[in-house]
N, C-alpha and C positions, 0 to 999 in steps of 0.2 A: 544527512548528518551535518547540520550547520555548525558554525563556530559556537563554542559553548558560551552561554550567558549565565543562566541559572538552571540547575537540574530541577525537574518536577517529578511527581509520583503519580501512580495509577490509582483508580478508585473503583467505581462500580462497573461490573462487566456489562456488555451490551448484548450478550447472546440471548436469543429468543428462547424462552423456556417452553419445552415441549415441542412436538412437531405439529405443523399446521397442514392438514390434508388439503390437497388441491393446489398447493404451491410447488411449482416445478423449479428445479435448479436451472441456472443459466446454461446455455448450450455448451457442451464440452468442445473446446477448441483444440485443435491438434497442436497449436503452438503454446498452449497453456498447459504444459506437461513437464514431467521430471527431466531435468538436464537441459532444458531449453535455455539458451543464453540471449541476453539483450544488451545493447550498448547504446550510449547516448550521453546526455549532459544533464546536470542539475544547475539551474541558475540560482546563485546564492548572493545576488547583488543586494546591496544595502543603499541607504541614502548617501553614504560616503563614496561608494565605488561600485562599478560594474564588475561582476566576477561570475565565472561558470566553471564547474568541475566536470571532467570526463568521468563517466560512471559505467560500470559493468554490473549486470545482475544475472544470476543464474538460479533457476528454480531447483531446489534440492529435494523437496517433498510435496506431495499433492494428494489430498483427500477431499475431493469436491462433495462427496456425500455428506460430509460434516462441515463444509464451508471452510476448509483449511488449506493453506499453502505455507511453505517456508522456503527460505533461500538465503543467498549471500549477496551483499552489495559491496562493490569495490569502488572507492572514490580515488581518482588519480589527480595529480597536480594540485594537491591540497597544500596551501602555503605554509601551514603550521606543522606539517608532517614531513619527515625525512623519507617516508615510504608510503606506498598506496595504503589507504585505510580500509580494512575489510570488516563489515559487520554482519551478524546473523539476524535475519528478520523473520517474523511470523505474520501471516496474513489472514484476514477474515474476508470471505467472499459474501457479498450482499446477495443472498438468494431468497430472502423473505421466509426461509425455513429455519436456518441457523442464525442469521444476522440480518438486521434491517439497515436502512440508511442512517439511523440515529446511532451515534457512537456510545454515548452514555458513560464515558470514562476518559482518561487521558486529558482532563481539563477541557474537553470539547462539549459545548452546549448544543442543543438542537439548532440554535441560530448559527453557530459556527459551522455545523454540518451543512445546513442549507446554503450558506454563503460559499462554501468550498465545492460542494457537489455542483452548484449552479455554474461553476466555471467550465464545466464540461457541456458542450452543446447537446450531446447525446442524453444528458440527464433531463433536459428541459421538459420533455413530454411527461415525465413522472413527477414533476415538481408539486403540482396541486395535491396529489394523493399523498406524497411524502409529508407535506405540511400537516396533513390530517392525522396520519398514524405511522409515520416513519416508513411507509411503503409496505406494511405488512400484508395488505390486500392486493398488491400488484402481482401480476403474472409475468415473470421475466424470462419464461421458457423460450420465447422466440426473439428475444432481444439480442442483436449482434454485438453487444458490448457487455463486458463483465466488470462490475464495480467492486472495488475491494478497499480494504485498509491494510497498510503494511506498517508494522511496528518493529523497529529495530530493538533487539533484546540485549545484545552485548557485542563488544569489540572482539574480533577474532585474533588479530595479529598485533594489536597495540593495547596499551593500558588505558584506563578511564581518564588518566590525566593528560591525554594527547591533545587537549585543547578543543576537541569537538564534543558536541552533545548529541545524545540519542533520546532525549527526553520527549520529543514530539513523535509524530507519525505522519504517514502519507495517505492522502485520499487518492485512489488510483482508478483509472479507467483503461481497460484493455480492449482493444478492437479485435474481434474475431474475423474481421474482414481483411485486414492487412497486417495483423500481428504487432501493431504499435502500442506503446504504453505511454500514457500521459498521467502526471500526478502533481499534486500540490502538497507541500509540507506544511504541517500545522504544529506550532509550538508558540504559546503566548509570549515567550521570551526571545523569539527569533524573528527575523525579518519575515513579514507575511507573504504568503502565496509564492514561495520559492518553487519554481516549476521544474518537474522531472520529465524529460522527453527521451524515450527509448525506442529502438527498433530491434526486431529479432535478427539474430545472426545465424550463420550456418555452421557454427562450431559443433564439434561432436558432443553428444549428450551423455551426461553422467549424473547420478543421483540415486535416490531411493523412492520407491512407491510403496504405499501402505494403505490398508483399510482400517486396521485397528493398531494404532501405534501412538504413543505419547512421548514427547521429548521430556527427559527428566530435568 
């Protein structure tokens, strides 16, 4: 949630139509589950100054069969805010069944996708195939990493005039090996490649799990 510049809008969804037999979901990681908390920083540096915010994330909902996650993100020590800023986000899991590596919305082109995914070393082995078809034909079932997009939907505890923007979204890579999360924020109107770095914490878990549920 960088400093606001210009709000942008969504367009065409990137969800894969129909199911594709033979494509398995990424491995279910014990740390990628309801109530799990993560803590770390987001680098929001610009050409004018270096700056990083402390960030807490908690997963509130998880439905991997449909490639869906949701949760909250809390940004602390935000210069323009008198209180920590909390947002609600929804996530798309790149599983080649529900979603591919191509976003297809939020003002992100396939070139933007490739440029951001390539920031993750774990993505490099998939690059050539993703350039061909967005990764539709990849089998990620044995991949120790889960690739996702997180899109903040609304502010939880402050108004939209708080000085921050949620117009963009995060390209996210979760490690099933050590439970770390790395991400890069994309918004054409914000500083490029703002990096999100999170580690799992031992806080108590809380949240909801569902198989057939839609947020209204």
